[in-house]
C-alpha positions as CSV (number, residue, x, y, z in Angstrom):
1,M,0.0,0.0,0.0
2,T,1.1,3.5,-0.6
3,K,1.6,6.0,2.2
4,L,-1.7,7.5,3.3
5,S,-2.6,10.8,4.9
6,P,-3.5,10.6,8.6
7,A,-7.2,10.9,7.8
8,A,-7.2,8.1,5.2
9,R,-5.0,5.9,7.5
10,A,-7.4,6.4,10.4
11,V,-10.3,5.2,8.3
12,L,-8.4,2.1,7.2
13,E,-7.0,1.4,10.6
14,A,-10.4,1.6,12.2
15,V,-11.5,-1.4,10.2
16,T,-8.4,-3.6,10.5
17,W,-8.0,-2.9,14.2
18,K,-11.7,-3.6,14.9
19,K,-11.9,-6.7,12.7
20,Y,-8.5,-8.3,13.3
21,D,-6.8,-6.3,16.0
22,V,-3.9,-5.5,13.7
23,P,-2.8,-2.5,11.7
24,P,-3.3,-2.5,7.9
25,E,0.3,-3.7,7.3
26,G,-0.6,-6.9,9.2
27,L,-3.1,-7.8,6.6
28,P,-2.1,-6.1,3.3
29,A,-4.5,-8.1,1.1
30,F,-7.4,-7.4,3.4
31,A,-6.4,-3.7,3.7
32,E,-6.3,-3.3,-0.1
33,E,-9.7,-4.9,-0.4
34,M,-11.2,-2.8,2.4
35,A,-9.7,0.5,1.0
36,S,-11.9,0.3,-2.1
37,L,-14.9,-0.6,-0.1
38,L,-14.3,2.2,2.4
39,A,-13.9,4.6,-0.5
40,A,-17.3,3.7,-1.8
41,A,-18.8,4.1,1.6
42,L,-17.2,7.5,2.0
43,R,-18.6,8.6,-1.4
44,A,-22.0,7.5,-0.3
45,T,-21.6,9.4,3.0
46,A,-20.6,12.6,1.2
47,D,-23.7,12.3,-1.0
48,Q,-26.0,11.8,2.0
49,V,-24.5,14.4,4.3
50,V,-23.6,17.1,1.8
51,P,-25.4,16.4,-1.5
52,K,-23.7,17.9,-4.5
53,E,-27.0,19.4,-5.8
54,D,-27.5,21.3,-2.5
55,L,-24.3,23.2,-3.0
56,P,-24.1,26.5,-4.8
57,P,-21.7,26.9,-7.7
58,R,-18.1,27.7,-6.5
59,R,-17.5,31.4,-6.4
60,G,-14.3,33.3,-7.2
61,V,-12.4,35.1,-4.5
62,R,-14.2,38.3,-3.6
63,P,-12.4,41.6,-3.2
64,G,-11.8,42.4,0.4
65,G,-14.3,44.6,2.2
66,T,-16.6,45.5,-0.7
67,D,-18.6,42.3,-1.1
68,A,-18.5,40.4,2.2
69,I,-19.6,36.8,2.4
70,T,-22.9,36.4,4.3
71,P,-23.2,33.9,7.1
72,D,-25.3,31.7,4.9
73,E,-22.7,31.7,2.2
74,G,-20.0,31.0,4.7
75,A,-21.9,27.9,5.9
76,E,-22.3,26.8,2.3
77,D,-18.6,27.2,1.8
78,Q,-17.9,25.1,4.9
79,R,-20.3,22.4,3.6
80,A,-18.6,22.3,0.2
81,A,-15.2,22.1,2.0
82,T,-16.4,19.2,4.1
83,R,-17.6,17.4,1.0
84,R,-14.3,17.9,-0.8
85,K,-12.4,16.6,2.3
86,I,-14.5,13.4,2.5
87,L,-14.2,12.8,-1.3
88,A,-10.4,13.4,-1.1
89,I,-10.1,10.6,1.5
90,A,-12.1,8.3,-0.7
91,T,-9.9,9.1,-3.7
92,E,-6.8,8.5,-1.7
93,L,-8.0,5.1,-0.5
94,E,-8.9,4.1,-4.0
95,G,-5.4,5.0,-5.2
96,S,-3.6,3.3,-2.3
97,Q,-3.7,-0.2,-3.8
C-alpha cells in the first residue's frame, strides 16, 4: 500500500483494528480490499451528508471589504469544503492499492 494521509490511514486502521486487532500492514490483502470498499462508503456518505446538488456553484475570490460573504454563504462554503475533504479521502483510499 502507498503511504496514506493521517485521515485516510485512520479510516483504514479503524477497520483492520476492529476486525482483526492489527494495523493495515498486518493484513495487506485485506487492507487493499477494504480500501476500495471504504472509498465507496465515504462517497455515499458525502452524497448523503452534503449532496452535491445542494451546494451553490463555486465562487471566485471576492475583493476584500466590498462584497463580504454572508453567514449563509460561509456555511455553504464550509459544507462544500467538508464534502471535498470526504471525497479526497475516498480518492486517496482508491489509489492506495
